[in-house]
MDAnalysis code that builds the backbone (N, CA, C; Angstrom):
import MDAnalysis as mda
import numpy as np

u = mda.Universe.empty(624, n_residues=208, atom_resindex=np.repeat(np.arange(208), 3), trajectory=True)
u.add_TopologyAttr("name", ["N", "CA", "C"] * 208)
u.add_TopologyAttr("resid", np.arange(1, 209))
u.add_TopologyAttr("resname", ["MET", "LYS", "LYS", "MET", "PHE", "VAL", "LEU", "ALA", "LEU", "GLY", "LEU", "MET", "MET", "ILE", "SER", "SER", "PHE", "ALA", "PHE", "ALA", "ALA", "ASN", "SER", "ASP", "VAL", "LEU", "MET", "LYS", "ASN", "CYS", "LYS", "LYS", "ASP", "GLY", "SER", "SER", "ALA", "CYS", "VAL", "LYS", "ALA", "GLY", "GLN", "ALA", "PHE", "LEU", "LYS", "ASP", "GLY", "GLN", "ALA", "GLY", "LYS", "ALA", "ARG", "THR", "ALA", "PHE", "LYS", "THR", "GLY", "CYS", "ASP", "LYS", "ASN", "HIS", "TRP", "GLU", "SER", "CYS", "GLY", "GLN", "LEU", "ALA", "PHE", "LEU", "LEU", "GLU", "GLN", "GLY", "LYS", "GLY", "GLY", "PRO", "ALA", "LYS", "PRO", "LYS", "GLN", "ILE", "GLN", "ALA", "ALA", "ALA", "LYS", "LYS", "ALA", "CYS", "ASP", "HIS", "LYS", "ASP", "GLY", "MET", "GLY", "CYS", "ALA", "VAL", "LEU", "GLY", "LYS", "MET", "HIS", "GLU", "THR", "GLY", "LYS", "GLY", "VAL", "GLY", "LYS", "SER", "MET", "ASP", "LYS", "ALA", "ASP", "ALA", "LEU", "TYR", "ARG", "LYS", "ALA", "CYS", "ASN", "SER", "GLY", "CYS", "GLY", "MET", "GLY", "CYS", "PHE", "ARG", "ALA", "GLY", "GLU", "ARG", "LEU", "LYS", "ASP", "ALA", "THR", "LYS", "ALA", "LEU", "GLU", "GLN", "TYR", "LYS", "ASP", "GLY", "CYS", "LYS", "LYS", "GLY", "CYS", "GLY", "GLN", "ALA", "CYS", "PHE", "ALA", "ALA", "SER", "GLN", "ALA", "TYR", "MET", "GLN", "GLY", "LYS", "GLY", "ALA", "SER", "VAL", "SER", "PRO", "VAL", "GLU", "GLY", "ALA", "LYS", "TYR", "LYS", "LYS", "GLU", "ALA", "CYS", "ASP", "LYS", "GLY", "PHE", "LYS", "LYS", "ALA", "CYS", "LYS"])
u.atoms.positions = np.array([
    [165.229, 80.242, 102.351],
    [163.892, 80.699, 101.961],
    [162.992, 79.511, 101.597],
    [163.570, 78.540, 100.872],
    [162.796, 77.371, 100.460],
    [162.362, 76.558, 101.672],
    [163.278, 76.441, 102.649],
    [162.954, 75.686, 103.865],
    [161.820, 76.368, 104.631],
    [161.867, 77.696, 104.668],
    [160.825, 78.445, 105.376],
    [159.468, 78.258, 104.704],
    [159.485, 78.237, 103.369],
    [158.247, 78.040, 102.630],
    [157.666, 76.661, 102.910],
    [158.526, 75.644, 102.901],
    [158.094, 74.267, 103.160],
    [157.532, 74.146, 104.571],
    [158.214, 74.817, 105.535],
    [157.751, 74.789, 106.924],
    [156.383, 75.445, 107.053],
    [156.221, 76.597, 106.402],
    [154.944, 77.312, 106.452],
    [153.833, 76.476, 105.831],
    [154.150, 75.826, 104.714],
    [153.171, 74.979, 104.036],
    [152.770, 73.814, 104.929],
    [153.775, 73.258, 105.606],
    [153.513, 72.141, 106.515],
    [152.612, 72.542, 107.660],
    [152.852, 73.729, 108.214],
    [152.025, 74.226, 109.316],
    [150.589, 74.475, 108.863],
    [150.437, 74.991, 107.641],
    [149.096, 75.228, 107.096],
    [148.337, 73.913, 106.926],
    [149.040, 72.880, 106.480],
    [148.414, 71.572, 106.284],
    [147.997, 70.964, 107.615],
    [148.858, 71.116, 108.616],
    [148.547, 70.600, 109.954],
    [147.318, 71.309, 110.512],
    [147.287, 72.639, 110.331],
    [146.156, 73.428, 110.808],
    [144.863, 73.010, 110.118],
    [144.961, 72.747, 108.806],
    [143.794, 72.337, 108.031],
    [143.274, 70.982, 108.499],
    [144.200, 70.066, 108.747],
    [143.813, 68.733, 109.216],
    [143.177, 68.815, 110.605],
    [143.737, 69.676, 111.450],
    [143.209, 69.850, 112.812],
    [141.797, 70.396, 112.764],
    [141.566, 71.382, 111.858],
    [140.223, 71.959, 111.712],
    [139.238, 70.895, 111.267],
    [139.645, 70.094, 110.268],
    [138.765, 69.056, 109.741],
    [138.400, 68.043, 110.819],
    [139.402, 67.662, 111.616],
    [139.166, 66.686, 112.678],
    [138.217, 67.254, 113.728],
    [138.435, 68.512, 114.107],
    [137.580, 69.149, 115.111],
    [136.153, 69.296, 114.590],
    [136.009, 69.687, 113.328],
    [134.685, 69.852, 112.729],
    [133.950, 68.521, 112.653],
    [134.697, 67.461, 112.340],
    [134.092, 66.129, 112.272],
    [133.533, 65.718, 113.636],
    [134.288, 66.025, 114.679],
    [133.845, 65.697, 116.043],
    [132.590, 66.488, 116.394],
    [132.610, 67.794, 116.079],
    [131.466, 68.643, 116.380],
    [130.221, 68.192, 115.613],
    [130.390, 67.841, 114.352],
    [129.246, 67.399, 113.553],
    [128.717, 66.055, 114.049],
    [129.627, 65.212, 114.509],
    [129.213, 63.920, 115.056],
    [128.355, 64.132, 116.291],
    [128.787, 65.039, 117.162],
    [128.022, 65.353, 118.373],
    [126.707, 66.029, 118.024],
    [126.765, 66.881, 116.989],
    [125.564, 67.586, 116.525],
    [124.512, 66.589, 116.054],
    [124.906, 65.639, 115.227],
    [123.972, 64.651, 114.688],
    [123.450, 63.724, 115.782],
    [124.274, 63.555, 116.813],
    [123.902, 62.641, 117.897],
    [122.812, 63.211, 118.785],
    [122.977, 64.465, 119.214],
    [121.998, 65.004, 120.161],
    [121.461, 66.397, 119.821],
    [121.946, 67.007, 118.737],
    [121.411, 68.309, 118.335],
    [121.654, 69.402, 119.350],
    [122.705, 69.289, 120.095],
    [123.003, 70.255, 121.145],
    [123.710, 71.482, 120.588],
    [124.339, 72.233, 121.492],
    [125.081, 73.418, 121.074],
    [126.242, 73.054, 120.156],
    [126.553, 71.774, 120.046],
    [127.608, 71.330, 119.130],
    [127.263, 71.699, 117.695],
    [125.978, 71.774, 117.396],
    [125.553, 72.154, 116.042],
    [125.908, 73.612, 115.765],
    [125.699, 74.464, 116.757],
    [126.054, 75.876, 116.605],
    [127.562, 76.020, 116.482],
    [128.297, 75.298, 117.332],
    [129.756, 75.366, 117.294],
    [130.293, 74.869, 115.961],
    [129.697, 73.792, 115.467],
    [130.128, 73.248, 114.174],
    [129.831, 74.253, 113.061],
    [128.628, 74.825, 113.089],
    [128.256, 75.803, 112.072],
    [129.162, 77.012, 112.079],
    [129.468, 77.509, 113.263],
    [130.339, 78.675, 113.380],
    [131.752, 78.360, 112.901],
    [132.202, 77.136, 113.184],
    [133.532, 76.730, 112.726],
    [133.581, 76.668, 111.203],
    [132.523, 76.142, 110.605],
    [132.460, 76.080, 109.143],
    [132.411, 77.474, 108.532],
    [131.656, 78.373, 109.148],
    [131.587, 79.739, 108.642],
    [132.958, 80.412, 108.694],
    [133.669, 80.182, 109.778],
    [134.991, 80.770, 109.925],
    [135.935, 80.282, 108.835],
    [135.681, 79.064, 108.365],
    [136.511, 78.476, 107.315],
    [135.942, 78.751, 105.919],
    [134.860, 79.559, 105.861],
    [134.286, 79.906, 104.567],
    [133.412, 78.830, 103.943],
    [132.932, 77.888, 104.751],
    [132.102, 76.804, 104.224],
    [130.644, 76.993, 104.670],
    [129.989, 77.958, 104.063],
    [128.620, 78.307, 104.454],
    [127.632, 77.174, 104.214],
    [127.858, 76.391, 103.178],
    [126.964, 75.273, 102.888],
    [126.960, 74.252, 104.016],
    [128.135, 73.943, 104.520],
    [128.242, 72.983, 105.630],
    [127.700, 73.603, 106.919],
    [127.873, 74.912, 107.050],
    [127.333, 75.602, 108.230],
    [125.807, 75.484, 108.221],
    [125.220, 75.660, 107.056],
    [123.759, 75.540, 106.923],
    [123.298, 74.147, 107.350],
    [124.039, 73.130, 106.929],
    [123.693, 71.756, 107.300],
    [123.750, 71.562, 108.805],
    [124.796, 72.115, 109.420],
    [124.959, 71.975, 110.872],
    [123.822, 72.670, 111.619],
    [123.529, 73.916, 111.238],
    [122.462, 74.655, 111.909],
    [121.106, 73.983, 111.702],
    [120.858, 73.500, 110.481],
    [119.570, 72.855, 110.185],
    [119.424, 71.556, 110.976],
    [120.521, 70.839, 111.116],
    [120.487, 69.600, 111.894],
    [120.065, 69.891, 113.330],
    [120.663, 70.917, 113.909],
    [120.306, 71.299, 115.275],
    [118.869, 71.783, 115.367],
    [118.459, 72.574, 114.391],
    [117.099, 73.124, 114.389],
    [116.060, 72.008, 114.277],
    [116.330, 71.033, 113.427],
    [115.412, 69.900, 113.257],
    [115.277, 69.093, 114.542],
    [116.304, 69.185, 115.393],
    [116.283, 68.477, 116.675],
    [115.836, 69.403, 117.816],
    [115.211, 70.521, 117.415],
    [114.652, 71.482, 118.380],
    [115.695, 72.132, 119.288],
    [116.851, 72.444, 118.699],
    [117.822, 73.270, 119.414],
    [117.607, 74.688, 118.888],
    [116.982, 75.537, 119.721],
    [116.460, 76.822, 119.244],
    [117.543, 77.780, 118.765],
    [118.702, 77.772, 119.406],
    [119.781, 78.657, 118.944],
    [120.211, 78.280, 117.528],
    [120.204, 76.994, 117.231],
    [120.536, 76.537, 115.877],
    [119.534, 77.093, 114.872],
    [118.265, 77.123, 115.267],
    [117.220, 77.681, 114.378],
    [117.487, 79.160, 114.102],
    [117.847, 79.886, 115.155],
    [118.128, 81.310, 114.991],
    [119.321, 81.557, 114.090],
    [120.365, 80.760, 114.271],
    [121.555, 80.907, 113.440],
    [121.269, 80.518, 111.990],
    [120.435, 79.503, 111.810],
    [120.035, 79.092, 110.460],
    [119.268, 80.214, 109.778],
    [118.322, 80.793, 110.500],
    [117.507, 81.878, 109.936],
    [118.382, 83.059, 109.514],
    [119.343, 83.421, 110.363],
    [120.214, 84.558, 110.046],
    [121.110, 84.244, 108.847],
    [121.628, 83.030, 108.793],
    [122.478, 82.622, 107.673],
    [121.717, 82.737, 106.361],
    [120.487, 82.233, 106.359],
    [119.666, 82.269, 105.140],
    [119.264, 83.697, 104.794],
    [118.972, 84.501, 105.814],
    [118.627, 85.902, 105.580],
    [119.766, 86.632, 104.863],
    [120.996, 86.275, 105.229],
    [122.166, 86.906, 104.646],
    [122.520, 86.355, 103.260],
    [121.731, 85.381, 102.791],
    [121.959, 84.819, 101.465],
    [123.144, 83.881, 101.387],
    [123.482, 83.268, 102.518],
    [124.629, 82.358, 102.553],
    [124.165, 80.905, 102.669],
    [124.989, 80.005, 102.185],
    [124.695, 78.584, 102.331],
    [123.764, 78.012, 101.276],
    [123.479, 78.801, 100.232],
    [122.603, 78.313, 99.176],
    [121.276, 79.042, 99.171],
    [120.487, 78.855, 98.108],
    [119.204, 79.558, 97.981],
    [118.217, 79.131, 99.058],
    [117.354, 80.070, 99.434],
    [116.331, 79.778, 100.433],
    [115.099, 80.622, 100.146],
    [113.937, 80.023, 100.280],
    [112.683, 80.746, 100.089],
    [112.328, 81.486, 101.382],
    [111.626, 82.611, 101.267],
    [111.219, 83.357, 102.461],
    [110.525, 82.487, 103.514],
    [109.721, 81.522, 103.050],
    [109.013, 80.650, 103.989],
    [109.982, 79.823, 104.824],
    [111.098, 79.422, 104.239],
    [112.102, 78.657, 104.979],
    [112.744, 79.521, 106.064],
    [113.039, 80.755, 105.696],
    [113.649, 81.687, 106.656],
    [112.663, 81.974, 107.778],
    [111.413, 82.246, 107.399],
    [110.389, 82.557, 108.391],
    [110.170, 81.392, 109.353],
    [110.135, 80.183, 108.828],
    [109.893, 79.003, 109.662],
    [110.977, 78.841, 110.726],
    [112.234, 78.969, 110.294],
    [113.351, 78.822, 111.240],
    [113.358, 79.970, 112.248],
    [113.108, 81.192, 111.758],
    [113.120, 82.363, 112.631],
    [111.995, 82.307, 113.665],
    [110.801, 81.930, 113.231],
    [109.654, 81.875, 114.143],
    [109.857, 80.784, 115.193],
    [110.370, 79.656, 114.761],
    [110.623, 78.552, 115.681],
    [111.583, 79.001, 116.780],
    [112.616, 79.743, 116.372],
    [113.602, 80.234, 117.331],
    [113.007, 81.308, 118.233],
    [112.340, 82.280, 117.626],
    [111.779, 83.409, 118.382],
    [110.717, 82.960, 119.372],
    [109.885, 82.001, 118.975],
    [108.835, 81.488, 119.856],
    [109.416, 80.839, 121.112],
    [110.683, 80.440, 121.009],
    [111.348, 79.808, 122.151],
    [112.444, 80.705, 122.720],
    [112.222, 82.029, 122.567],
    [113.048, 83.055, 123.204],
    [114.495, 83.111, 122.720],
    [114.736, 82.701, 121.465],
    [116.059, 82.913, 120.879],
    [116.049, 84.260, 120.168],
    [116.885, 85.181, 120.636],
    [116.886, 86.540, 120.133],
    [117.179, 86.688, 118.654],
    [118.101, 85.896, 118.123],
    [118.446, 86.029, 116.709],
    [117.254, 85.719, 115.818],
    [116.472, 84.729, 116.220],
    [115.276, 84.402, 115.446],
    [114.318, 85.586, 115.408],
    [114.176, 86.279, 116.547],
    [113.297, 87.457, 116.611],
    [113.837, 88.587, 115.745],
    [115.168, 88.751, 115.743],
    [115.788, 89.807, 114.934],
    [115.545, 89.569, 113.445],
    [115.641, 88.316, 113.027],
    [115.404, 87.972, 111.618],
    [113.929, 88.156, 111.268],
    [113.061, 87.716, 112.155],
    [111.624, 87.861, 111.907],
    [111.251, 89.341, 111.858],
    [111.890, 90.140, 112.698],
    [111.656, 91.579, 112.685],
    [112.047, 92.204, 111.355],
    [113.182, 91.791, 110.828],
    [113.642, 92.315, 109.539],
    [112.676, 91.939, 108.415],
    [112.109, 90.744, 108.501],
    [111.140, 90.318, 107.482],
    [109.907, 91.212, 107.510],
    [109.453, 91.563, 108.713],
    [108.287, 92.443, 108.820],
    [108.641, 93.874, 108.409],
    [109.873, 94.275, 108.654],
    [110.297, 95.622, 108.256],
    [110.326, 95.768, 106.738],
    [110.805, 94.728, 106.071],
    [110.941, 94.787, 104.612],
    [109.716, 94.252, 103.877],
    [108.890, 93.475, 104.587],
    [107.732, 92.861, 103.940],
    [108.098, 91.674, 103.089],
    [109.288, 91.116, 103.317],
    [109.748, 89.973, 102.522],
    [109.182, 88.674, 103.086],
    [108.213, 88.111, 102.395],
    [107.639, 86.834, 102.799],
    [106.561, 86.923, 103.858],
    [106.377, 88.100, 104.440],
    [105.344, 88.310, 105.464],
    [104.729, 89.694, 105.250],
    [103.663, 89.972, 106.000],
    [103.054, 91.290, 105.892],
    [103.973, 92.362, 106.454],
    [104.095, 93.462, 105.731],
    [104.961, 94.554, 106.187],
    [104.320, 95.275, 107.365],
    [105.069, 95.402, 108.463],
    [104.536, 96.058, 109.661],
    [105.697, 96.600, 110.490],
    [105.809, 97.917, 110.531],
    [106.868, 98.544, 111.323],
    [106.663, 98.294, 112.821],
    [105.390, 98.253, 113.255],
    [105.100, 98.008, 114.672],
    [105.586, 96.620, 115.093],
    [105.305, 95.621, 114.251],
    [105.752, 94.262, 114.562],
    [107.272, 94.180, 114.519],
    [107.863, 94.858, 113.545],
    [109.324, 94.850, 113.427],
    [109.963, 95.433, 114.687],
    [109.471, 96.580, 115.125],
    [110.022, 97.236, 116.310],
    [109.864, 96.361, 117.555],
    [108.688, 95.742, 117.693],
    [108.431, 94.881, 118.855],
    [109.369, 93.679, 118.856],
    [109.609, 93.118, 117.687],
    [110.480, 91.947, 117.576],
    [111.943, 92.326, 117.823],
    [112.354, 93.496, 117.363],
    [113.722, 93.950, 117.624],
    [113.941, 94.156, 119.126],
    [112.940, 94.742, 119.782],
    [113.050, 94.937, 121.233],
    [113.121, 93.595, 121.960],
    [112.291, 92.663, 121.516],
    [112.286, 91.329, 122.128],
    [113.640, 90.655, 121.928],
    [114.198, 90.801, 120.729],
    [115.505, 90.211, 120.426],
    [116.581, 90.808, 121.320],
    [116.588, 92.123, 121.419],
    [117.589, 92.818, 122.227],
    [117.468, 92.427, 123.698],
    [116.236, 92.390, 124.193],
    [116.001, 92.022, 125.591],
    [116.351, 90.568, 125.877],
    [116.411, 89.767, 124.805],
    [116.781, 88.358, 124.956],
    [118.297, 88.151, 124.897],
    [119.023, 89.271, 124.746],
    [120.483, 89.185, 124.726],
    [121.115, 89.148, 123.351],
    [120.312, 89.409, 122.317],
    [120.822, 89.384, 120.939],
    [121.296, 90.772, 120.506],
    [122.588, 90.924, 120.300],
    [123.149, 92.203, 119.898],
    [122.630, 92.698, 118.563],
    [122.359, 91.775, 117.635],
    [121.823, 92.162, 116.334],
    [120.450, 92.808, 116.498],
    [119.674, 92.297, 117.454],
    [118.368, 92.882, 117.723],
    [118.492, 94.316, 118.209],
    [119.475, 94.562, 119.078],
    [119.712, 95.921, 119.588],
    [120.130, 96.848, 118.450],
    [121.020, 96.347, 117.586],
    [121.484, 97.145, 116.448],
    [120.319, 97.531, 115.539],
    [119.478, 96.549, 115.216],
    [118.366, 96.818, 114.318],
    [117.329, 97.726, 114.968],
    [117.182, 97.616, 116.281],
    [116.285, 98.520, 117.001],
    [116.823, 99.945, 116.912],
    [118.134, 100.085, 117.057],
    [118.778, 101.393, 116.962],
    [118.634, 102.017, 115.595],
    [118.704, 101.215, 114.564],
    [118.574, 101.699, 113.193],
    [117.190, 102.284, 112.924],
    [116.213, 101.856, 113.690],
    [114.848, 102.322, 113.489],
    [114.557, 103.628, 114.239],
    [115.446, 104.039, 115.125],
    [115.198, 105.219, 115.955],
    [115.634, 106.516, 115.273],
    [114.823, 107.549, 115.408],
    [115.167, 108.858, 114.863],
    [116.007, 109.672, 115.849],
    [115.875, 109.344, 117.134],
    [116.644, 110.017, 118.177],
    [118.059, 109.434, 118.191],
    [119.043, 110.225, 117.779],
    [120.425, 109.747, 117.653],
    [121.021, 109.297, 118.980],
    [120.662, 109.977, 120.047],
    [121.188, 109.607, 121.362],
    [120.689, 108.229, 121.785],
    [119.388, 107.993, 121.588],
    [118.818, 106.690, 121.928],
    [119.350, 105.598, 121.007],
    [119.567, 105.965, 119.741],
    [120.113, 104.999, 118.791],
    [121.516, 104.572, 119.215],
    [122.323, 105.529, 119.634],
    [123.680, 105.224, 120.075],
    [123.653, 104.288, 121.284],
    [122.727, 104.506, 122.192],
    [122.611, 103.631, 123.363],
    [122.292, 102.198, 122.929],
    [121.442, 102.072, 121.918],
    [121.119, 100.739, 121.388],
    [122.346, 100.092, 120.759],
    [123.106, 100.878, 120.014],
    [124.314, 100.335, 119.379],
    [125.310, 99.846, 120.433],
    [125.491, 100.644, 121.474],
    [126.426, 100.288, 122.536],
    [125.965, 99.032, 123.271],
    [124.655, 98.937, 123.474],
    [124.097, 97.749, 124.111],
    [124.306, 96.528, 123.222],
    [124.076, 96.718, 121.909],
    [124.274, 95.621, 120.965],
    [125.725, 95.185, 120.913],
    [126.621, 96.143, 120.999],
    [128.056, 95.843, 121.002],
    [128.411, 95.020, 122.230],
    [127.875, 95.429, 123.358],
    [128.126, 94.728, 124.617],
    [127.622, 93.288, 124.548],
    [126.569, 93.091, 123.745],
    [125.967, 91.760, 123.623],
    [126.544, 90.959, 122.460],
    [127.673, 91.446, 121.916],
    [128.427, 90.639, 120.957],
    [128.251, 90.912, 119.482],
    [127.534, 91.969, 119.117],
    [127.303, 92.265, 117.697],
    [128.343, 93.244, 117.161],
    [129.214, 92.771, 116.295],
    [130.254, 93.611, 115.719],
    [129.695, 94.771, 114.912],
    [128.587, 94.548, 114.226],
    [127.969, 95.608, 113.420],
    [127.463, 96.735, 114.316],
    [126.988, 96.378, 115.502],
    [126.533, 97.388, 116.459],
    [127.724, 98.197, 116.973],
    [128.842, 97.527, 117.201],
    [130.065, 98.221, 117.637],
    [130.500, 99.224, 116.584],
    [130.430, 98.817, 115.319],
    [130.847, 99.694, 114.225],
    [129.913, 100.893, 114.111],
    [128.618, 100.659, 114.318],
    [127.646, 101.757, 114.264],
    [127.929, 102.758, 115.387],
    [128.306, 102.251, 116.563],
    [128.657, 103.127, 117.688],
    [129.916, 103.923, 117.352],
    [130.871, 103.263, 116.713],
    [132.111, 103.923, 116.300],
    [131.812, 105.080, 115.348],
    [130.981, 104.812, 114.356],
    [130.616, 105.833, 113.381],
    [129.897, 107.001, 114.045],
    [129.030, 106.690, 115.013],
    [128.287, 107.737, 115.713],
    [129.237, 108.665, 116.466],
    [130.212, 108.089, 117.127],
    [131.181, 108.913, 117.868],
    [132.081, 109.715, 116.929],
    [132.445, 109.123, 115.818],
    [133.309, 109.820, 114.866],
    [132.567, 110.985, 114.194],
    [131.259, 110.844, 114.014],
    [130.468, 111.863, 113.326],
    [129.712, 112.780, 114.289],
    [129.801, 112.489, 115.586],
    [129.108, 113.312, 116.569],
    [127.599, 113.157, 116.539],
    [127.132, 111.941, 116.264],
    [125.695, 111.676, 116.233],
    [125.279, 110.979, 117.531],
    [124.521, 111.696, 118.342],
    [124.061, 111.129, 119.603],
    [125.005, 111.372, 120.755],
    [126.148, 111.949, 120.453],
    [127.163, 112.263, 121.463],
    [128.168, 113.222, 120.845],
    [128.993, 113.815, 121.690],
    [130.036, 114.707, 121.170],
    [131.036, 113.903, 120.357],
    [131.634, 114.528, 119.362],
    [132.653, 113.861, 118.556],
    [133.781, 113.368, 119.473],
    [134.130, 112.088, 119.314],
    [135.185, 111.515, 120.141],
    [135.966, 110.475, 119.347],
    [137.110, 110.876, 118.760],
    [137.939, 109.922, 118.027],
    [138.394, 108.751, 118.897],
    [138.576, 109.021, 120.196],
    [139.018, 107.964, 121.118],
    [137.946, 106.885, 121.243],
    [136.696, 107.323, 121.507],
    [135.597, 106.362, 121.606],
    [135.341, 105.695, 120.259],
    [135.468, 106.479, 119.196],
    [135.271, 105.932, 117.859],
    [136.260, 104.818, 117.564],
    [137.514, 105.052, 117.899],
    [138.557, 104.052, 117.663],
    [138.340, 102.815, 118.528],
    [137.898, 103.050, 119.771],
    [137.668, 101.936, 120.690],
    [136.583, 101.005, 120.162],
    [135.479, 101.600, 119.726],
    [134.379, 100.772, 119.228],
    [134.699, 100.144, 117.870],
    [135.504, 100.822, 117.086],
    [135.906, 100.238, 115.803],
    [136.755, 98.993, 116.028],
    [137.655, 99.062, 116.994],
    [138.488, 97.899, 117.325],
    [137.627, 96.749, 117.832],
    [136.634, 97.078, 118.667],
    [135.727, 96.042, 119.166],
    [134.973, 95.391, 118.014],
    [134.556, 96.208, 117.059],
    [133.831, 95.682, 115.899],
    [134.699, 94.700, 115.126],
    [135.946, 95.064, 114.911],
    [136.879, 94.199, 114.187],
    [137.136, 92.922, 114.982],
    [137.337, 93.076, 116.281],
    [137.593, 91.910, 117.142],
    [136.415, 90.933, 117.149],
    [135.218, 91.472, 116.940],
    [134.013, 90.631, 116.931],
    [133.686, 90.105, 115.528],
    [134.591, 90.336, 114.581],
    [134.439, 89.743, 113.265],
    [133.746, 90.571, 112.212],
    [133.472, 91.858, 112.504],
    [132.859, 92.722, 111.490],
    [133.968, 93.250, 110.593],
    [134.156, 92.641, 109.453],
    [135.334, 92.861, 108.604],
    [135.497, 94.311, 108.141],
    [134.382, 94.990, 107.918],
    [134.446, 96.372, 107.439],
    [135.215, 97.257, 108.423],
    [135.181, 96.899, 109.691],
    [135.851, 97.699, 110.726],
    [137.353, 97.415, 110.788],
    [137.795, 96.389, 110.099],
    [139.203, 96.006, 110.158],
    [140.052, 96.706, 109.097],
    [139.414, 97.507, 108.256],
    [140.137, 98.178, 107.162],
    [140.815, 99.439, 107.682],
])
C-alpha cells in the first residue's frame, strides 16, 4: 500500500511538472506573438484552477490584438474570475472582440445590455448581439439567445445549436428541455445524451 501511494504521488508530481513546462512554453509563445498560444495558455491555466494566470494570458493576447483572446478575457471577467474587474474593462475587451467578429465578445456585450451592467439596458441590442455571437460560431451566444425566447421549441433549437458549437451549458439546457418536455416530447434518452455532452464539454453541473 505504501509503495502504491509513493508511486501515485510520484505520478502526480510528474504530471504537475509537465503542466508547468507546457504552460511556460505556451506563455512564452503568447508573449512573443500574441497568437492563439495565449488562448491555449489561458485555457490550460483555467483547467488547473489558476484563473489569475489565465487572465494574464488572455490580456496579453488581447493587448496584441488577438481577438479571440479579447473574447475569452471578457467572458472570464464577466464570470468574476481572475480578480476584480470594472464594467468598463469587461466592455472594452468584449467590444474589441465583437467588432472583429469574435462571437464570445458579442455574447458578453449582449449580456451587459441585457442586464444594464456598465452600459445602457436594451433588450433589442442584447438579442441582436446574441444572434451575431451565435452566427459567428459561439455556442454561448446561441444559449443566451435561447434563454431570451418564449417559444420553447425555438429555444430548444438554439440550445442544440449552441451545444453543437461547443457550449456545455447549452447542452445541459437541451438536456433539461428533453427531460421536462419543453419544446419537444419528453425523452429521457435525448436528455441523457445531451447531459453527457454537457459534462464532456466541461459543464460541471451536468456531471453530478
